[in-house]
One Martini backbone bead per residue (centre of mass of N, CA, C, O) as a GRO file, in nm:
protein
  520
    1UNK     BB    1  11.160   6.597   8.506
    2UNK     BB    2  11.271   6.567   8.210
    3UNK     BB    3  11.262   6.379   7.940
    4UNK     BB    4  11.465   6.112   7.858
    5UNK     BB    5  11.661   5.938   7.684
    6UNK     BB    6  11.793   5.630   7.670
    7UNK     BB    7  12.085   5.728   7.635
    8UNK     BB    8  12.087   5.923   7.877
    9UNK     BB    9  12.028   5.716   8.092
   10UNK     BB   10  12.274   5.529   8.039
   11UNK     BB   11  12.487   5.746   8.096
   12UNK     BB   12  12.409   5.794   8.388
   13UNK     BB   13  12.435   5.507   8.495
   14UNK     BB   14  12.739   5.489   8.446
   15UNK     BB   15  12.814   5.713   8.644
   16UNK     BB   16  12.687   5.587   8.901
   17UNK     BB   17  12.833   5.319   8.892
   18UNK     BB   18  13.116   5.436   8.923
   19UNK     BB   19  13.060   5.580   9.192
   20UNK     BB   20  12.989   5.329   9.356
   21UNK     BB   21  13.270   5.195   9.325
   22UNK     BB   22  13.445   5.432   9.432
   23UNK     BB   23  13.299   5.405   9.726
   24UNK     BB   24  13.306   5.104   9.815
   25UNK     BB   25  12.993   4.941   9.807
   26UNK     BB   26  12.980   4.638   9.710
   27UNK     BB   27  12.967   4.479   9.984
   28UNK     BB   28  12.665   4.591  10.048
   29UNK     BB   29  12.480   4.448   9.831
   30UNK     BB   30  12.392   4.195  10.008
   31UNK     BB   31  12.169   4.380  10.167
   32UNK     BB   32  11.937   4.438   9.964
   33UNK     BB   33  11.735   4.199  10.003
   34UNK     BB   34  11.669   4.274  10.299
   35UNK     BB   35  11.558   4.557  10.241
   36UNK     BB   36  11.329   4.465  10.059
   37UNK     BB   37  11.198   4.274  10.270
   38UNK     BB   38  11.143   4.538  10.465
   39UNK     BB   39  11.010   4.763  10.259
   40UNK     BB   40  11.192   4.925  10.065
   41UNK     BB   41  11.280   5.155   9.867
   42UNK     BB   42  11.514   5.227   9.639
   43UNK     BB   43  11.629   5.481   9.775
   44UNK     BB   44  11.660   5.351  10.060
   45UNK     BB   45  11.860   5.142   9.977
   46UNK     BB   46  12.081   5.346   9.900
   47UNK     BB   47  12.100   5.475  10.177
   48UNK     BB   48  12.194   5.200  10.327
   49UNK     BB   49  12.451   5.178  10.132
   50UNK     BB   50  12.579   5.489  10.115
   51UNK     BB   51  12.471   5.665   9.873
   52UNK     BB   52  12.612   6.014   9.832
   53UNK     BB   53  12.468   6.126   9.562
   54UNK     BB   54  12.280   6.397   9.515
   55UNK     BB   55  12.171   6.371   9.215
   56UNK     BB   56  12.036   6.089   9.237
   57UNK     BB   57  11.773   6.176   9.420
   58UNK     BB   58  11.646   6.330   9.143
   59UNK     BB   59  11.571   6.091   8.999
   60UNK     BB   60  11.413   5.862   8.835
   61UNK     BB   61  11.266   5.560   8.876
   62UNK     BB   62  11.380   5.434   8.623
   63UNK     BB   63  11.681   5.483   8.673
   64UNK     BB   64  11.700   5.344   8.950
   65UNK     BB   65  11.606   5.061   8.861
   66UNK     BB   66  11.829   5.015   8.646
   67UNK     BB   67  12.067   5.035   8.840
   68UNK     BB   68  11.989   4.802   9.020
   69UNK     BB   69  11.996   4.584   8.801
   70UNK     BB   70  12.298   4.625   8.731
   71UNK     BB   71  12.404   4.563   9.028
   72UNK     BB   72  12.198   4.291   9.101
   73UNK     BB   73  11.988   4.207   8.906
   74UNK     BB   74  11.758   3.967   9.013
   75UNK     BB   75  11.554   4.170   9.196
   76UNK     BB   76  11.311   4.253   9.375
   77UNK     BB   77  11.071   4.498   9.280
   78UNK     BB   78  10.913   4.740   9.467
   79UNK     BB   79  10.781   4.908   9.224
   80UNK     BB   80  10.577   4.673   9.135
   81UNK     BB   81  10.439   4.767   9.382
   82UNK     BB   82  10.211   4.933   9.629
   83UNK     BB   83  10.402   4.955   9.850
   84UNK     BB   84  10.493   5.127  10.123
   85UNK     BB   85  10.743   5.265  10.255
   86UNK     BB   86  10.891   5.189  10.585
   87UNK     BB   87  11.100   5.462  10.605
   88UNK     BB   88  10.946   5.714  10.419
   89UNK     BB   89  10.645   5.689  10.320
   90UNK     BB   90  10.708   5.796  10.011
   91UNK     BB   91  10.852   6.086  10.013
   92UNK     BB   92  11.114   6.062   9.847
   93UNK     BB   93  10.988   5.984   9.550
   94UNK     BB   94  10.785   6.231   9.517
   95UNK     BB   95  10.993   6.444   9.373
   96UNK     BB   96  10.919   6.271   9.082
   97UNK     BB   97  10.610   6.359   9.105
   98UNK     BB   98  10.370   6.548   8.965
   99UNK     BB   99  10.133   6.552   9.168
  100UNK     BB  100  10.302   6.638   9.409
  101UNK     BB  101  10.435   6.897   9.290
  102UNK     BB  102  10.183   7.058   9.226
  103UNK     BB  103  10.092   7.084   9.522
  104UNK     BB  104  10.349   7.199   9.643
  105UNK     BB  105  10.361   7.466   9.468
  106UNK     BB  106  10.082   7.567   9.544
  107UNK     BB  107  10.147   7.609   9.846
  108UNK     BB  108  10.361   7.826   9.800
  109UNK     BB  109  10.182   8.026   9.649
  110UNK     BB  110   9.966   8.056   9.883
  111UNK     BB  111  10.156   8.198  10.087
  112UNK     BB  112  10.254   8.494   9.955
  113UNK     BB  113  10.567   8.524   9.924
  114UNK     BB  114  10.852   8.710   9.928
  115UNK     BB  115  11.166   8.595   9.759
  116UNK     BB  116  11.512   8.577   9.658
  117UNK     BB  117  11.543   8.333   9.858
  118UNK     BB  118  11.608   7.998  10.011
  119UNK     BB  119  11.513   7.773  10.267
  120UNK     BB  120  11.522   7.409  10.341
  121UNK     BB  121  11.324   7.204  10.561
  122UNK     BB  122  11.279   6.924  10.800
  123UNK     BB  123  11.010   6.734  10.957
  124UNK     BB  124  11.010   6.430  11.126
  125UNK     BB  125  10.903   6.154  11.244
  126UNK     BB  126  10.985   5.951  11.509
  127UNK     BB  127  10.926   5.669  11.374
  128UNK     BB  128  11.161   5.677  11.169
  129UNK     BB  129  11.388   5.640  11.373
  130UNK     BB  130  11.304   5.368  11.483
  131UNK     BB  131  11.329   5.220  11.208
  132UNK     BB  132  11.622   5.280  11.160
  133UNK     BB  133  11.740   5.129  11.407
  134UNK     BB  134  11.625   4.854  11.332
  135UNK     BB  135  11.775   4.825  11.062
  136UNK     BB  136  12.062   4.872  11.160
  137UNK     BB  137  12.072   4.631  11.359
  138UNK     BB  138  12.008   4.415  11.148
  139UNK     BB  139  12.264   4.462  10.977
  140UNK     BB  140  12.466   4.401  11.203
  141UNK     BB  141  12.363   4.115  11.279
  142UNK     BB  142  12.399   3.995  10.980
  143UNK     BB  143  12.695   4.152  10.872
  144UNK     BB  144  12.824   4.331  11.070
  145UNK     BB  145  13.018   4.600  11.198
  146UNK     BB  146  13.217   4.628  10.958
  147UNK     BB  147  12.992   4.710  10.743
  148UNK     BB  148  12.800   4.839  10.997
  149UNK     BB  149  12.910   5.047  11.238
  150UNK     BB  150  12.698   5.299  11.205
  151UNK     BB  151  12.404   5.496  11.216
  152UNK     BB  152  12.571   5.733  11.033
  153UNK     BB  153  12.648   5.554  10.754
  154UNK     BB  154  12.407   5.694  10.629
  155UNK     BB  155  12.151   5.826  10.455
  156UNK     BB  156  11.954   6.049  10.545
  157UNK     BB  157  11.642   6.154  10.499
  158UNK     BB  158  11.706   6.456  10.494
  159UNK     BB  159  11.923   6.441  10.277
  160UNK     BB  160  11.751   6.306  10.063
  161UNK     BB  161  11.543   6.537  10.047
  162UNK     BB  162  11.736   6.763   9.975
  163UNK     BB  163  11.829   6.629   9.705
  164UNK     BB  164  11.549   6.570   9.573
  165UNK     BB  165  11.448   6.886   9.590
  166UNK     BB  166  11.652   7.106   9.507
  167UNK     BB  167  11.643   7.116   9.193
  168UNK     BB  168  11.336   7.123   9.155
  169UNK     BB  169  11.271   7.381   9.320
  170UNK     BB  170  11.467   7.580   9.188
  171UNK     BB  171  11.358   7.550   8.895
  172UNK     BB  172  11.064   7.636   8.956
  173UNK     BB  173  11.122   7.914   9.113
  174UNK     BB  174  11.382   8.068   9.014
  175UNK     BB  175  11.540   8.033   9.298
  176UNK     BB  176  11.779   8.035   9.524
  177UNK     BB  177  11.958   7.857   9.735
  178UNK     BB  178  12.008   7.935  10.102
  179UNK     BB  179  12.123   7.879  10.408
  180UNK     BB  180  12.101   8.211  10.500
  181UNK     BB  181  11.817   8.276  10.465
  182UNK     BB  182  11.533   8.487  10.527
  183UNK     BB  183  11.382   8.235  10.395
  184UNK     BB  184  11.163   7.971  10.510
  185UNK     BB  185  11.103   7.623  10.446
  186UNK     BB  186  10.881   7.398  10.615
  187UNK     BB  187  10.856   7.045  10.626
  188UNK     BB  188  10.587   6.908  10.803
  189UNK     BB  189  10.573   6.578  10.923
  190UNK     BB  190  10.317   6.322  10.940
  191UNK     BB  191  10.210   5.989  11.107
  192UNK     BB  192   9.950   5.857  11.265
  193UNK     BB  193   9.987   5.544  11.227
  194UNK     BB  194  10.293   5.567  11.393
  195UNK     BB  195  10.272   5.721  11.671
  196UNK     BB  196  10.284   5.447  11.869
  197UNK     BB  197  10.556   5.296  11.815
  198UNK     BB  198  10.736   5.414  12.062
  199UNK     BB  199  10.608   5.241  12.301
  200UNK     BB  200  10.822   5.013  12.295
  201UNK     BB  201  11.033   5.169  12.476
  202UNK     BB  202  10.900   5.111  12.758
  203UNK     BB  203  11.034   4.816  12.778
  204UNK     BB  204  11.349   4.953  12.794
  205UNK     BB  205  11.249   5.241  12.930
  206UNK     BB  206  11.136   5.354  13.238
  207UNK     BB  207  11.151   5.681  13.148
  208UNK     BB  208  10.984   5.738  12.890
  209UNK     BB  209  10.702   5.846  12.985
  210UNK     BB  210  10.805   6.076  13.154
  211UNK     BB  211  10.963   6.222  12.925
  212UNK     BB  212  10.722   6.247  12.730
  213UNK     BB  213  10.537   6.431  12.920
  214UNK     BB  214  10.740   6.690  12.864
  215UNK     BB  215  10.625   6.726  12.601
  216UNK     BB  216  10.489   6.874  12.350
  217UNK     BB  217  10.186   6.714  12.320
  218UNK     BB  218  10.317   6.429  12.378
  219UNK     BB  219  10.524   6.417  12.129
  220UNK     BB  220  10.744   6.219  11.961
  221UNK     BB  221  11.034   6.319  11.847
  222UNK     BB  222  11.313   6.293  11.677
  223UNK     BB  223  11.507   6.385  11.906
  224UNK     BB  224  11.390   6.208  12.131
  225UNK     BB  225  11.426   5.926  12.002
  226UNK     BB  226  11.728   5.949  11.953
  227UNK     BB  227  11.812   5.977  12.251
  228UNK     BB  228  11.697   5.711  12.352
  229UNK     BB  229  11.847   5.514  12.153
  230UNK     BB  230  12.148   5.605  12.213
  231UNK     BB  231  12.115   5.486  12.523
  232UNK     BB  232  12.100   5.208  12.404
  233UNK     BB  233  12.194   4.901  12.377
  234UNK     BB  234  12.240   4.664  12.133
  235UNK     BB  235  12.067   4.433  12.269
  236UNK     BB  236  11.810   4.614  12.262
  237UNK     BB  237  11.796   4.691  11.958
  238UNK     BB  238  11.756   4.389  11.865
  239UNK     BB  239  11.443   4.395  11.989
  240UNK     BB  240  11.337   4.549  11.774
  241UNK     BB  241  11.099   4.578  11.564
  242UNK     BB  242  11.005   4.548  11.266
  243UNK     BB  243  10.889   4.713  11.011
  244UNK     BB  244  10.583   4.784  10.934
  245UNK     BB  245  10.318   4.813  10.756
  246UNK     BB  246  10.196   5.054  10.520
  247UNK     BB  247   9.879   5.246  10.444
  248UNK     BB  248   9.992   5.549  10.466
  249UNK     BB  249  10.076   5.844  10.384
  250UNK     BB  250  10.226   6.128  10.418
  251UNK     BB  251  10.199   6.411  10.599
  252UNK     BB  252  10.182   6.772  10.516
  253UNK     BB  253  10.328   7.094  10.590
  254UNK     BB  254  10.377   7.431  10.508
  255UNK     BB  255  10.619   7.653  10.645
  256UNK     BB  256  10.658   8.007  10.689
  257UNK     BB  257  10.960   8.222  10.717
  258UNK     BB  258  11.044   8.556  10.782
  259UNK     BB  259  11.242   8.780  10.843
  260UNK     BB  260  11.255   9.057  10.992
  261UNK     BB  261  11.131   9.384  10.979
  262UNK     BB  262  11.268   9.721  11.018
  263UNK     BB  263  11.096  10.011  11.135
  264UNK     BB  264  11.186  10.353  11.139
  265UNK     BB  265  11.161  10.652  11.360
  266UNK     BB  266  10.972  10.949  11.446
  267UNK     BB  267  10.767  11.082  11.714
  268UNK     BB  268  10.478  11.285  11.766
  269UNK     BB  269  10.288  11.389  12.059
  270UNK     BB  270   9.973  11.586  12.117
  271UNK     BB  271   9.839  11.409  12.327
  272UNK     BB  272   9.686  11.357  12.671
  273UNK     BB  273   9.520  11.060  12.573
  274UNK     BB  274   9.785  10.899  12.467
  275UNK     BB  275   9.922  10.605  12.456
  276UNK     BB  276  10.186  10.415  12.365
  277UNK     BB  277  10.036  10.166  12.464
  278UNK     BB  278   9.818   9.948  12.532
  279UNK     BB  279   9.552  10.022  12.773
  280UNK     BB  280   9.492   9.783  13.029
  281UNK     BB  281   9.224   9.696  13.267
  282UNK     BB  282   9.084   9.411  13.314
  283UNK     BB  283   9.048   9.407  12.980
  284UNK     BB  284   9.018   9.723  12.967
  285UNK     BB  285   9.009  10.005  12.799
  286UNK     BB  286   9.148  10.343  12.849
  287UNK     BB  287   9.212  10.372  12.543
  288UNK     BB  288   9.141  10.381  12.211
  289UNK     BB  289   9.451  10.414  12.157
  290UNK     BB  290   9.793  10.416  12.014
  291UNK     BB  291  10.099  10.457  11.904
  292UNK     BB  292  10.152  10.168  11.817
  293UNK     BB  293   9.888  10.142  11.640
  294UNK     BB  294   9.911  10.393  11.453
  295UNK     BB  295  10.185  10.277  11.332
  296UNK     BB  296  10.184   9.953  11.316
  297UNK     BB  297   9.925   9.857  11.163
  298UNK     BB  298   9.988   9.969  10.876
  299UNK     BB  299  10.251   9.805  10.850
  300UNK     BB  300  10.140   9.520  10.890
  301UNK     BB  301   9.942   9.534  10.651
  302UNK     BB  302  10.135   9.604  10.419
  303UNK     BB  303  10.345   9.348  10.485
  304UNK     BB  304  10.198   9.101  10.599
  305UNK     BB  305  10.228   9.041  10.902
  306UNK     BB  306  10.193   8.849  11.180
  307UNK     BB  307  10.366   9.051  11.358
  308UNK     BB  308  10.435   9.298  11.621
  309UNK     BB  309  10.699   9.525  11.752
  310UNK     BB  310  10.754   9.774  12.000
  311UNK     BB  311  11.010  10.032  11.999
  312UNK     BB  312  11.174  10.269  12.227
  313UNK     BB  313  11.315  10.573  12.351
  314UNK     BB  314  11.131  10.530  12.564
  315UNK     BB  315  10.865  10.698  12.765
  316UNK     BB  316  10.551  10.843  12.787
  317UNK     BB  317  10.303  10.956  12.930
  318UNK     BB  318   9.977  11.002  12.854
  319UNK     BB  319  10.000  11.328  12.963
  320UNK     BB  320  10.245  11.343  12.761
  321UNK     BB  321  10.426  11.516  12.541
  322UNK     BB  322  10.588  11.483  12.207
  323UNK     BB  323  10.822  11.693  12.093
  324UNK     BB  324  11.014  11.825  11.865
  325UNK     BB  325  11.222  11.562  11.744
  326UNK     BB  326  11.127  11.322  11.878
  327UNK     BB  327  11.079  10.968  11.901
  328UNK     BB  328  11.244  10.692  11.880
  329UNK     BB  329  11.167  10.405  11.664
  330UNK     BB  330  11.061  10.049  11.642
  331UNK     BB  331  10.933   9.811  11.404
  332UNK     BB  332  10.864   9.475  11.428
  333UNK     BB  333  10.822   9.256  11.148
  334UNK     BB  334  10.681   8.941  11.145
  335UNK     BB  335  10.676   8.757  10.883
  336UNK     BB  336  10.675   8.891  10.604
  337UNK     BB  337  10.557   8.895  10.270
  338UNK     BB  338  10.623   9.205  10.151
  339UNK     BB  339  10.958   9.266  10.100
  340UNK     BB  340  10.951   9.445   9.816
  341UNK     BB  341  10.805   9.722   9.958
  342UNK     BB  342  11.075   9.886  10.090
  343UNK     BB  343  11.059  10.159   9.969
  344UNK     BB  344  11.087  10.495   9.982
  345UNK     BB  345  10.813  10.556   9.856
  346UNK     BB  346  10.643  10.374  10.046
  347UNK     BB  347  10.729  10.510  10.308
  348UNK     BB  348  10.607  10.786  10.240
  349UNK     BB  349  10.314  10.685  10.215
  350UNK     BB  350  10.289  10.568  10.498
  351UNK     BB  351  10.347  10.825  10.652
  352UNK     BB  352  10.104  10.982  10.542
  353UNK     BB  353   9.885  10.787  10.642
  354UNK     BB  354   9.945  10.799  10.942
  355UNK     BB  355   9.907  11.107  10.974
  356UNK     BB  356   9.612  11.116  10.874
  357UNK     BB  357   9.485  10.891  11.068
  358UNK     BB  358   9.569  11.039  11.348
  359UNK     BB  359   9.435  11.318  11.379
  360UNK     BB  360   9.667  11.499  11.540
  361UNK     BB  361   9.798  11.307  11.761
  362UNK     BB  362  10.023  11.240  11.539
  363UNK     BB  363  10.365  11.212  11.411
  364UNK     BB  364  10.582  11.109  11.146
  365UNK     BB  365  10.935  11.047  11.072
  366UNK     BB  366  11.183  10.890  10.896
  367UNK     BB  367  11.069  10.656  10.743
  368UNK     BB  368  11.238  10.330  10.767
  369UNK     BB  369  11.458  10.087  10.686
  370UNK     BB  370  11.635   9.863  10.901
  371UNK     BB  371  11.858   9.700  11.071
  372UNK     BB  372  11.911   9.508  11.340
  373UNK     BB  373  12.175   9.643  11.422
  374UNK     BB  374  12.062   9.939  11.438
  375UNK     BB  375  11.860   9.891  11.684
  376UNK     BB  376  12.075   9.898  11.921
  377UNK     BB  377  12.076  10.202  11.977
  378UNK     BB  378  11.835  10.213  12.166
  379UNK     BB  379  11.955  10.035  12.393
  380UNK     BB  380  12.247  10.161  12.420
  381UNK     BB  381  12.117  10.467  12.483
  382UNK     BB  382  11.979  10.467  12.765
  383UNK     BB  383  12.227  10.598  12.943
  384UNK     BB  384  12.353  10.830  12.746
  385UNK     BB  385  12.119  10.987  12.701
  386UNK     BB  386  11.937  11.287  12.655
  387UNK     BB  387  11.686  11.521  12.793
  388UNK     BB  388  11.412  11.747  12.720
  389UNK     BB  389  11.213  11.938  12.939
  390UNK     BB  390  10.869  12.070  13.002
  391UNK     BB  391  10.742  12.253  13.280
  392UNK     BB  392  10.451  12.331  13.462
  393UNK     BB  393  10.482  12.528  13.755
  394UNK     BB  394  10.375  12.524  14.092
  395UNK     BB  395  10.361  12.760  14.367
  396UNK     BB  396  10.298  12.870  14.701
  397UNK     BB  397  10.482  13.104  14.594
  398UNK     BB  398  10.639  13.350  14.475
  399UNK     BB  399  10.870  13.408  14.234
  400UNK     BB  400  11.197  13.497  14.246
  401UNK     BB  401  11.497  13.603  14.133
  402UNK     BB  402  11.651  13.411  14.318
  403UNK     BB  403  11.511  13.156  14.222
  404UNK     BB  404  11.594  13.178  13.928
  405UNK     BB  405  11.900  13.181  13.980
  406UNK     BB  406  11.918  12.909  14.120
  407UNK     BB  407  11.813  12.734  13.885
  408UNK     BB  408  12.000  12.846  13.648
  409UNK     BB  409  12.272  12.755  13.828
  410UNK     BB  410  12.204  12.463  13.797
  411UNK     BB  411  12.440  12.185  13.805
  412UNK     BB  412  12.475  11.862  13.821
  413UNK     BB  413  12.224  11.724  13.962
  414UNK     BB  414  12.185  11.482  14.210
  415UNK     BB  415  11.953  11.216  14.231
  416UNK     BB  416  11.734  11.055  14.462
  417UNK     BB  417  11.522  10.779  14.343
  418UNK     BB  418  11.247  10.644  14.422
  419UNK     BB  419  11.008  10.457  14.351
  420UNK     BB  420  10.729  10.554  14.242
  421UNK     BB  421  10.409  10.535  14.344
  422UNK     BB  422  10.274  10.516  14.048
  423UNK     BB  423  10.479  10.238  13.986
  424UNK     BB  424  10.490  10.026  14.228
  425UNK     BB  425  10.293   9.799  14.105
  426UNK     BB  426  10.531   9.738  13.852
  427UNK     BB  427  10.780   9.802  14.047
  428UNK     BB  428  11.050   9.781  14.214
  429UNK     BB  429  11.209   9.862  14.497
  430UNK     BB  430  11.419  10.155  14.451
  431UNK     BB  431  11.737  10.328  14.416
  432UNK     BB  432  11.824  10.604  14.202
  433UNK     BB  433  12.051  10.776  13.997
  434UNK     BB  434  12.020  11.114  13.871
  435UNK     BB  435  12.092  11.371  13.623
  436UNK     BB  436  12.086  11.725  13.630
  437UNK     BB  437  12.238  11.940  13.411
  438UNK     BB  438  11.992  12.157  13.355
  439UNK     BB  439  11.834  12.476  13.415
  440UNK     BB  440  11.518  12.671  13.333
  441UNK     BB  441  11.352  12.966  13.430
  442UNK     BB  442  11.008  13.093  13.341
  443UNK     BB  443  10.811  13.327  13.417
  444UNK     BB  444  10.451  13.410  13.426
  445UNK     BB  445  10.375  13.434  13.734
  446UNK     BB  446  10.349  13.408  14.067
  447UNK     BB  447  10.276  13.067  14.038
  448UNK     BB  448  10.412  13.040  13.746
  449UNK     BB  449  10.645  12.819  13.558
  450UNK     BB  450  10.893  12.742  13.346
  451UNK     BB  451  11.070  12.419  13.317
  452UNK     BB  452  11.386  12.348  13.196
  453UNK     BB  453  11.527  12.015  13.129
  454UNK     BB  454  11.848  11.862  13.147
  455UNK     BB  455  11.873  11.503  13.128
  456UNK     BB  456  11.890  11.204  13.222
  457UNK     BB  457  11.795  10.915  13.146
  458UNK     BB  458  11.523  10.825  13.368
  459UNK     BB  459  11.401  11.071  13.480
  460UNK     BB  460  11.177  11.183  13.727
  461UNK     BB  461  11.007  11.471  13.680
  462UNK     BB  462  10.756  11.482  13.853
  463UNK     BB  463  10.917  11.416  14.119
  464UNK     BB  464  11.114  11.656  14.100
  465UNK     BB  465  10.895  11.864  14.156
  466UNK     BB  466  10.709  11.729  14.413
  467UNK     BB  467  10.886  11.470  14.559
  468UNK     BB  468  10.711  11.224  14.648
  469UNK     BB  469  10.713  11.238  14.961
  470UNK     BB  470  11.045  11.232  14.963
  471UNK     BB  471  11.155  11.027  14.724
  472UNK     BB  472  11.286  11.290  14.609
  473UNK     BB  473  11.644  11.388  14.617
  474UNK     BB  474  11.598  11.656  14.532
  475UNK     BB  475  11.362  11.924  14.481
  476UNK     BB  476  11.196  12.196  14.399
  477UNK     BB  477  11.076  12.237  14.679
  478UNK     BB  478  11.353  12.218  14.839
  479UNK     BB  479  11.504  12.439  14.684
  480UNK     BB  480  11.260  12.665  14.744
  481UNK     BB  481  11.102  12.622  15.009
  482UNK     BB  482  10.831  12.482  14.888
  483UNK     BB  483  10.562  12.426  14.719
  484UNK     BB  484  10.532  12.182  14.444
  485UNK     BB  485  10.383  12.150  14.112
  486UNK     BB  486  10.221  11.988  13.835
  487UNK     BB  487  10.051  12.065  13.540
  488UNK     BB  488  10.267  11.998  13.305
  489UNK     BB  489  10.424  11.784  13.041
  490UNK     BB  490  10.716  11.793  12.820
  491UNK     BB  491  10.886  11.663  12.548
  492UNK     BB  492  11.150  11.821  12.352
  493UNK     BB  493  11.411  11.615  12.365
  494UNK     BB  494  11.615  11.356  12.198
  495UNK     BB  495  11.957  11.258  12.225
  496UNK     BB  496  11.937  11.064  11.935
  497UNK     BB  497  12.099  10.916  11.652
  498UNK     BB  498  11.783  10.823  11.550
  499UNK     BB  499  11.747  10.786  11.264
  500UNK     BB  500  11.828  10.859  10.974
  501UNK     BB  501  11.806  11.120  10.789
  502UNK     BB  502  11.581  11.283  10.565
  503UNK     BB  503  11.633  11.538  10.355
  504UNK     BB  504  11.315  11.596  10.254
  505UNK     BB  505  11.277  11.636  10.568
  506UNK     BB  506  11.178  11.798  10.823
  507UNK     BB  507  11.331  11.953  11.121
  508UNK     BB  508  11.208  12.020  11.461
  509UNK     BB  509  11.450  12.038  11.604
  510UNK     BB  510  11.618  12.147  11.896
  511UNK     BB  511  11.941  12.252  11.921
  512UNK     BB  512  11.902  12.450  12.170
  513UNK     BB  513  11.817  12.550  12.487
  514UNK     BB  514  11.781  12.861  12.412
  515UNK     BB  515  11.549  12.776  12.183
  516UNK     BB  516  11.335  12.732  12.365
  517UNK     BB  517  11.026  12.765  12.413
  518UNK     BB  518  10.798  12.970  12.623
  519UNK     BB  519  10.551  12.827  12.473
  520UNK     BB  520  10.243  12.586  12.435
   0.00000   0.00000   0.00000
């Protein structure tokens, strides 16, 4: 805070003094000497007196000390000693100290995040809760429950920190605080010196050590200690030891988290040796790269995200191409740093880079940022969408005109498909029905023909052709009463309106099934 004149300080003190009286806290002033005796700093004394004026906690130590003197007269001033506060470990008054603030803001700068607003929260050590309950019970035992009825009638350390830091942080960052911000700063505090303080609870709660062993890292958290203490009766709380002297200040780290960015588009895959996601067996890669990596890694690097997650509208096998209008996909970029970089111009540059680096294995189009809500289209469309496939089919006998007529006149054919043998190692055995809406056969020679299929999403096309040893019923083989097998398969179209088209980008989508090409 900027240096105020003595007159300005006195004017503020008068305002806070009037506020203190208006809140009817005068009766609690007699508890102040006990609080000082227990080693509390001036701000924590006001916390336990219940003074909940947010602006006050961001004031200078000088103003706070002078207000105390005005309210209490000659009371031992804890600020005159170098003793560390026994209930906040001196973290609360630190937000008015330049050396602390310089380091604090340097840590935020080093985080490297873009953010238009921010939320700020705190994680405090469990030992602070134990000390709070000890002081609370001491106040009740000394002055009676009428003056100090509940452990929640004080200003919590977290509220004090929020008020002490709010104005200072906002003014320095020149960015507004927002409860529902997409960017959060978490100040995670630890105090190794008092880590074992809570072991005293094992004397009063025989389940304490067992419950503690279930915690992550076996570390008693604020929430855990609070739960244990609130379950103990007052006569047990009265036996808690007074807060001991502190020799070391609080440690803290700042953790940053930005809400995910979602980048959507459509991709075409032209390679029959490119898997959609990284393909590993026994820790060894089966393919050099994947669709996920070719698209996602440049995005992750550009936005400096911690992690990425790939989602798509279905998936094609490694030996199946994705042609036509492409497959819709979404990349979730988790905790990105450079959130101001998601302009349409940058998306176009990223799209060009991905396409160039993929070396003709794939292309992407319509690359754009979308909202989390928009991404639900991919999941919601799983059952409703239809797909167009093109298969090159071999038959054990020449295809006749009657065979072509039979296939071309097949409409709304319902298949019973058992889990295919090729995926049975990773999927449970079940039978599901899928509908083939339309077929079209185009002969090439005596033994080969193109089969275009308009189907319900999730249809196993390979198994529909060769029958999978009778596990798909009917199949092309049973319809034609001969052996049938698949030479190769392409996905030609996915009928899902996502993401929104970008006008200046060409659309290779095939609009009608009669326009499907007859060779690839």
